[in-house]
C-alpha positions as CSV (number, residue, x, y, z in Angstrom):
1,M,138.5,2.3,128.0
2,S,141.9,4.0,127.7
3,G,143.0,7.5,127.1
4,G,146.2,6.6,125.6
5,G,147.4,7.5,121.9
6,R,148.4,5.4,119.3
7,E,150.1,5.9,115.8
8,A,148.2,4.8,112.6
9,G,151.0,2.3,112.0
10,G,151.1,1.1,115.5
11,G,153.6,3.1,117.2
12,A,153.3,4.8,120.4
13,L,153.0,8.8,120.6
14,R,152.4,10.6,123.5
15,T,150.7,13.9,122.1
16,L,147.4,13.6,123.9
17,E,147.4,12.7,127.3
18,R,144.0,11.6,129.5
19,V,144.1,13.9,132.5
20,A,140.8,13.8,134.2
21,T,137.1,12.5,133.9
22,I,134.2,14.6,134.6
23,A,131.1,12.7,135.9
24,L,128.0,14.2,134.2
25,P,124.3,13.3,134.9
26,E,122.7,10.0,134.0
27,H,120.5,9.9,130.7
28,A,116.7,10.3,131.7
29,G,115.8,8.9,128.1
30,P,117.3,8.0,124.7
31,G,119.7,10.5,122.8
32,G,123.2,10.7,124.6
33,F,125.3,13.7,124.2
34,D,125.6,16.0,120.9
35,H,127.4,19.2,120.1
36,A,129.5,21.1,122.5
37,D,131.4,24.5,122.8
38,V,133.8,26.2,125.3
39,D,133.6,29.8,126.4
40,S,137.5,29.9,127.3
41,R,137.1,33.5,129.0
42,A,134.7,32.3,131.6
43,G,136.3,28.6,132.1
44,R,132.5,27.4,130.9
45,L,132.1,24.4,128.7
46,Y,128.5,24.0,127.3
47,V,127.3,20.5,125.8
48,A,123.9,19.6,124.7
49,H,122.8,16.7,126.5
50,T,119.8,15.4,124.2
51,A,118.7,12.6,126.2
52,N,117.9,15.2,129.2
53,G,116.6,17.9,127.3
54,A,119.2,20.1,129.0
55,L,122.4,22.0,128.6
56,D,125.0,20.7,131.0
57,V,127.5,23.1,132.1
58,I,131.3,22.1,133.1
59,D,133.4,24.4,135.1
60,T,136.8,23.7,133.1
61,R,139.3,25.1,135.4
62,A,137.7,23.0,138.2
63,R,137.1,20.1,135.9
64,R,133.5,19.4,137.2
65,H,130.0,19.5,136.5
66,V,128.3,22.7,137.6
67,E,124.7,22.8,136.3
68,S,122.4,21.8,134.0
69,I,120.0,24.1,132.1
70,S,116.6,22.3,131.2
71,G,113.9,22.6,129.6
72,L,115.2,22.5,125.9
73,P,113.5,19.5,124.1
74,G,115.8,17.5,122.0
75,V,118.6,20.1,122.6
76,A,121.4,18.8,119.6
77,G,123.7,21.8,119.4
78,A,125.3,24.1,121.6
79,L,127.4,27.2,120.3
80,V,129.3,30.2,122.3
81,C,130.0,33.5,121.3
82,A,132.4,34.6,124.3
83,E,133.2,38.1,123.2
84,Q,129.2,38.8,123.3
85,D,128.7,36.5,126.2
86,L,126.2,34.6,124.0
87,V,125.3,30.6,124.2
88,F,123.0,29.5,121.4
89,T,121.0,25.9,121.0
90,S,119.5,23.9,118.7
91,N,116.3,22.3,120.0
92,R,115.3,19.7,117.7
93,G,112.4,18.5,119.7
94,E,110.5,22.0,119.6
95,D,111.8,23.4,116.2
96,T,113.5,26.2,118.0
97,V,116.8,28.0,118.7
98,G,117.6,28.9,122.2
99,I,119.6,32.2,123.0
100,L,121.0,32.2,126.3
101,E,122.0,35.8,127.7
102,S,122.1,37.4,130.9
103,G,120.7,34.4,132.5
104,S,117.7,34.2,130.5
105,V,116.7,31.9,127.8
106,A,114.8,33.2,124.6
107,R,113.4,30.7,122.0
108,V,113.1,31.3,118.2
109,P,111.0,29.5,116.0
110,V,113.0,28.1,113.0
111,G,112.9,25.2,110.5
112,K,112.1,21.5,111.2
113,R,114.6,19.9,113.6
114,P,117.3,22.6,113.8
115,N,120.9,20.8,114.3
116,G,124.1,22.8,113.2
117,L,125.0,26.3,114.4
118,A,127.2,29.1,113.0
119,Y,127.4,32.9,114.1
120,D,128.4,36.2,112.4
121,P,129.1,38.4,115.6
122,R,129.4,41.3,113.4
123,H,126.1,41.2,111.7
124,R,124.6,39.3,114.9
125,L,123.2,36.4,112.7
126,L,122.8,33.1,113.7
127,L,122.3,30.1,111.1
128,A,120.6,26.9,112.3
129,A,120.9,23.9,109.7
130,N,117.5,22.3,110.0
131,V,117.6,18.4,109.2
132,G,113.9,17.9,109.1
133,E,111.8,17.7,106.0
134,P,112.2,19.8,103.9
135,P,115.8,20.8,104.5
136,S,116.5,24.5,105.0
137,V,118.6,26.7,106.7
138,S,117.3,29.6,109.1
139,F,118.9,32.9,109.9
140,V,117.9,34.6,113.0
141,S,118.5,38.4,114.1
142,V,119.7,38.0,117.6
143,D,118.8,41.9,118.3
144,A,115.3,41.0,116.9
145,R,114.9,37.7,118.4
146,R,113.2,36.4,115.0
147,E,113.8,34.0,112.0
148,I,114.5,36.5,109.3
149,A,115.0,34.2,106.4
150,R,114.7,30.5,105.5
151,V,116.3,29.0,102.6
152,P,115.5,25.6,100.9
153,M,118.6,23.4,101.0
154,P,119.4,20.7,98.4
155,G,119.6,17.8,100.9
156,R,120.0,16.8,104.8
157,T,122.0,19.6,106.5
158,R,124.8,18.6,108.6
159,W,127.6,20.7,110.6
160,A,127.9,24.7,109.7
161,I,130.6,27.2,110.3
162,F,131.2,30.9,109.4
163,D,133.9,32.6,107.7
164,A,134.7,36.2,109.2
165,R,137.0,37.4,106.2
166,S,134.4,36.5,103.5
167,S,131.4,36.8,105.9
168,C,130.1,33.6,104.4
169,F,128.4,30.8,106.2
170,F,129.6,27.1,104.9
171,V,126.8,24.4,105.3
172,N,127.7,20.5,104.9
173,I,125.0,18.6,102.7
174,A,124.8,14.7,103.1
175,D,123.3,14.1,99.8
176,P,124.2,15.5,97.2
177,A,127.8,15.5,99.0
178,C,128.3,19.2,98.7
179,I,129.2,22.3,101.0
180,V,126.4,24.9,100.4
181,L,127.7,28.8,100.8
182,L,125.3,31.7,102.2
183,E,126.5,35.4,102.5
184,S,125.5,37.3,105.6
185,D,124.5,40.3,103.2
186,H,122.2,38.0,101.4
187,P,120.8,35.6,103.8
188,D,117.8,34.6,101.7
189,Q,120.0,33.2,98.6
190,V,122.6,30.6,98.2
191,A,125.6,32.3,97.2
192,G,127.4,29.1,95.7
193,T,128.5,25.3,96.4
194,I,131.4,23.3,96.7
195,A,131.4,19.7,95.2
196,V,133.0,17.2,97.9
197,P,134.5,13.8,96.3
198,A,133.3,11.8,99.2
199,T,130.1,10.2,100.4
200,G,128.1,12.2,103.5
201,P,130.0,15.3,104.4
202,H,129.3,15.3,108.1
203,G,131.6,17.2,110.6
204,L,133.0,20.4,109.3
205,D,135.8,22.9,110.6
206,A,138.4,25.5,109.0
207,D,141.7,26.8,109.3
208,F,140.8,30.4,108.3
209,E,144.5,31.5,108.3
210,R,145.7,29.1,105.8
211,R,142.2,29.0,104.1
212,R,141.6,25.3,104.2
213,L,138.3,23.6,104.8
214,Y,138.3,20.2,106.6
215,C,135.2,18.1,105.7
216,A,134.7,14.7,107.3
217,C,132.8,12.3,105.4
218,D,130.5,9.2,106.3
219,Q,132.4,6.9,104.0
220,G,135.5,7.2,106.2
221,T,137.0,10.1,104.5
222,L,138.8,13.5,105.4
223,V,138.6,15.7,102.7
224,V,140.9,19.0,102.6
225,L,139.6,21.7,100.3
226,E,140.9,25.2,99.3
227,L,138.2,27.6,101.2
228,D,138.2,30.2,98.6
229,T,138.0,28.1,95.5
230,G,136.7,24.9,96.7
231,A,139.9,23.1,95.0
232,V,140.7,19.4,96.5
233,L,143.9,19.7,98.3
234,A,143.9,15.8,99.9
235,E,141.8,13.0,100.7
236,R,142.8,11.0,104.1
237,G,141.2,7.8,105.6
238,L,139.7,7.7,108.8
239,S,139.2,5.0,111.6
240,G,135.2,5.0,110.9
241,A,132.4,7.2,110.0
242,P,132.9,10.5,111.7
243,D,131.1,13.1,113.5
244,V,132.5,16.5,115.3
245,V,135.5,17.9,113.8
246,F,137.5,20.7,115.9
247,F,140.6,22.4,114.1
248,D,143.3,23.6,116.9
249,A,144.8,26.7,115.1
250,G,147.4,27.2,117.8
251,L,148.8,23.6,117.3
252,R,147.9,23.0,113.8
253,L,145.9,19.8,115.0
254,L,142.7,18.3,113.6
255,H,140.5,16.2,115.7
256,V,137.8,14.1,114.5
257,A,135.4,12.2,116.6
258,I,134.1,8.8,115.5
259,G,131.4,7.0,117.4
260,D,132.2,3.4,116.1
261,P,134.5,2.0,117.3
262,G,134.8,5.1,119.5
263,V,137.9,6.9,118.9
264,I,139.3,10.4,118.1
265,D,141.9,10.8,115.1
266,V,144.1,13.2,115.7
267,F,145.7,15.0,112.4
268,D,148.9,17.0,111.8
269,T,147.6,19.4,109.4
270,E,151.2,20.5,108.4
271,A,152.3,17.2,107.3
272,C,148.3,16.4,106.4
273,E,148.7,12.8,107.9
274,R,147.1,11.1,110.9
275,R,149.1,11.6,114.0
276,E,147.5,9.3,116.5
277,T,144.3,7.7,117.5
278,L,143.0,8.1,121.2
279,T,140.6,5.6,122.4
280,T,137.3,6.8,124.1
281,E,134.3,4.7,124.3
282,G,131.7,3.1,121.9
283,G,129.1,5.7,120.6
284,A,131.1,8.6,121.7
285,H,130.5,10.9,118.6
286,T,130.9,14.2,120.2
287,I,133.9,16.3,121.3
288,A,134.8,19.8,122.3
289,L,138.0,22.1,122.1
290,D,139.2,24.5,124.7
291,R,141.3,26.6,122.4
292,A,143.1,28.5,125.2
293,T,144.4,25.4,127.0
294,H,144.2,23.2,123.9
295,E,142.4,20.5,126.0
296,I,139.9,18.1,124.3
297,Y,136.7,16.9,125.9
298,A,135.1,13.7,124.6
299,F,131.6,12.8,126.0
300,L,130.8,9.2,126.8
301,P,127.2,8.0,126.3
302,Q,127.6,4.5,128.4
303,S,129.4,6.0,131.1
304,H,127.7,9.6,131.4
305,A,131.1,11.6,131.7
306,A,133.3,13.4,129.8
307,L,137.1,12.5,129.3
308,V,139.7,15.7,129.1
309,F,142.9,15.3,127.0
310,Q,145.6,17.5,127.7
311,N,148.3,18.2,124.8
312,S,151.5,17.1,126.3
313,T,153.8,19.9,124.5
314,V,151.5,22.6,126.1
C-alpha cells in the first residue's frame, strides 16, 4: 500500500500526499464500507459501514474515529446538509432512509434497497435512488418524515446529485446508459433524460459553476457533459471500473475511486486530463472529500481504515 501519486504516463507528481491513516472498527459481516460525506463546519466525516450496519463518525480535525451509530441495516449511503445540521442514510437492509437530527434518528420507508442520496435544502426534499426491483426513486419530505412520491426508473439506479440553480435532481441509470432528470417542483414525474455514450453510468458529480457533469462509467470511461443541454464535451479513460466521484470546486480537481486495482484517478478539469493516480488498496471503491481543507479520504476494506490525502499545494 502506497500513498504516492504517479502520472498516467509514469512521471512523478507531488499533488496529493498521504498524511494520515485512521483506524476504523473491523467488519462484523460482509459488505465493507460504502458512501461517505463530510460536515466541514463541524469537522465530522460520516461513512456507511455496511458490514456493521452502522455509520462510522470520524473527527476530521483530530483524525480519529469517535463513534459508530448502529442499528442501520445494510447502510449504503451517507449525505450531509451542514447548513441544516442534517445527516441522511440509505438503509438497504430495511428499505428505509435515516434522518439524523438533534441526536435522534428517524426512519422513513422508501422503495426497495435505497442507495444513492441527493437533497434539495430549499424544499427540504430528499431523493433516494432505489436499486431493488422494480428500480425507482423515492422523494421524502424531511419535515413530514414521509415518502411523498415514488417514480419508476428505466433501469438500475446508481448515484444522484442535486443542482440548486435548476432545482433539478440528476440520477445515473446503469442500463440503458443515461441520466434521468427530476424537478423539485414536480417530483412525481420524470422531467427528461440525458444519453450517456458509455456503458454503465455509476459515479456522478458536477461543476455547477461551469455547468459540467462528470459521469464515471463501468466500462472505464469518464464522460464529461454540458449540464444544461446534455451535450458530450469529452471522454477520458480511467484505470478501471469506477465507483464514487468527487469534484473539488476550489481546486478544479475531480477524484474517481476505482476498487480494482485500488486507486484514485485525479483529473485536472481545466485541461480535462488525468493528472495522477494514487494507490489505495484492492476493493477500496469509496472516498470522501472535505471541501474546506481539500483532503481526500479513502476507505480500505481489508485494513479497516481510512487513508487521508492532503493536496500539497494548499
